[in-house]
N, C-alpha and C positions, 0 to 999 in steps of 0.2 A: 358821481354814481346815482343819477335820477332815477327813480322807480320808472315803470311803464305805466300810461294809463289805464292799462286793463287790470293791472296788480294793485293801483290805486281805488281802482271802482272795489274791487273784490274787498281790499282791506275796509272800505268804507261802509259796505253791504255787511261784512261780518261784525265790524264794531257795532254798528246800528242794532243787528240782532242780538249781540251780547248784552248790551245795556237795556235792551226791551225785555231781557228776562226779569221773573220775580226777584224784587231786591237787589237787583243788579247797579254797580255804580262805578264810576270811572275815576281813577287816581293817576298821580304820574311821579312814581317813585323813580329815581334816578334818571330821571328826564324821558323816561319811557312810558307809553300808554298802558294800562292794565286795568281790564275788568274784574271787579271784585263782587263777591255775595258773603253777606256775615263778616265783612274782615277778612275773607281769604280770597287770594287770585285765583281764577278760575281760566283767565286766557291773557298771557302777554301778547300785546300787540305790537311792541317794539316802537320803533320811530319812522317818522315818514319824512325827514329831511335829507334822505339819501346817503346818512353817514354810515349806515349799516343795510344790508341786504333786508329788503322788506319780507317780513315772514311773521307766522303765529307760533307762539309756544302753548302747547295744550296738554292737559292731563288725560290720556286715554288709558283707562285700565282695561277696558275689554280687549281679550287677546287678539280677537282677528281685526278689529280697529287700530288698535296698536301696531299689529305688523302691518296693516294695510299702510296707515300713514308713513312708516319706515320705507316703504317700496317708492315713495315720490323721489324724484331726483332731487338731491341735495337735503335731504331730510334727515334728520339725526336724533340721538337720544339729547335731551337738553342738557347745557352745562351745569356746573356747581352742584353737581351730584344729584340733581332732579330727575335726570333719567333714569336711575334707579327707582324712583317712585313713578313711574309711568309717563313723566313728561316728555313731549317730543317736539322738535323745532320743525316746522314744514314752511318751505320758501312759498312765496306768493307768485314769483316771477318765473319765467323761463319756461323750457319745452316740459311738459308733464306735470306742471304745476296743479293742484288741484281746483276744481271748480268751485265758485261762491257756494252753492248748494251743498256739497260735499263737506267744506269748511263748516259751514254754517251746522249740519249735524255733528260736526266733530267739537263745536263749542258746546253744543248742548250737552252732548256726553260728559265735557269736562266740568259743565256746571252742576250736572247731577252727581259728579264724584266729589264736590265740596260743599253744595247747598244744603242748608237742614231740611228736615223732612217737611215741615209744613209748607216752605216755599216749592217743594217739589210737587206737594199736593196742589198748590196754587196753580203751577205749572201743568198738571196733567189735567185741571179742570177746564183748561182755555179748550 
């Protein structure tokens, strides 16, 4: 079940954006790629080896953004109880999958939900 090229390009674009945010770093717990700030995950980027559908898990605390993300075909509240805290899994492939630009906006919202104030100030100063 190989990911399509467009989805992989989106994944790369979103990963690059996430890692460009102030204080962001990449880790690989459970064999999965995650972006963290201040020791906290702000986006689960999943795996690109084709073993699972390509998608992102983001913390979307804004009511409108959260609802919008859940309207994407295949999107669902994140598992392991994370959905109750506003985390949403969004697929990168298939008809109706969000564009990279929208995904980057959602990554920024997720980052803002967990990043410390001083880093948010740095981001806003850009």
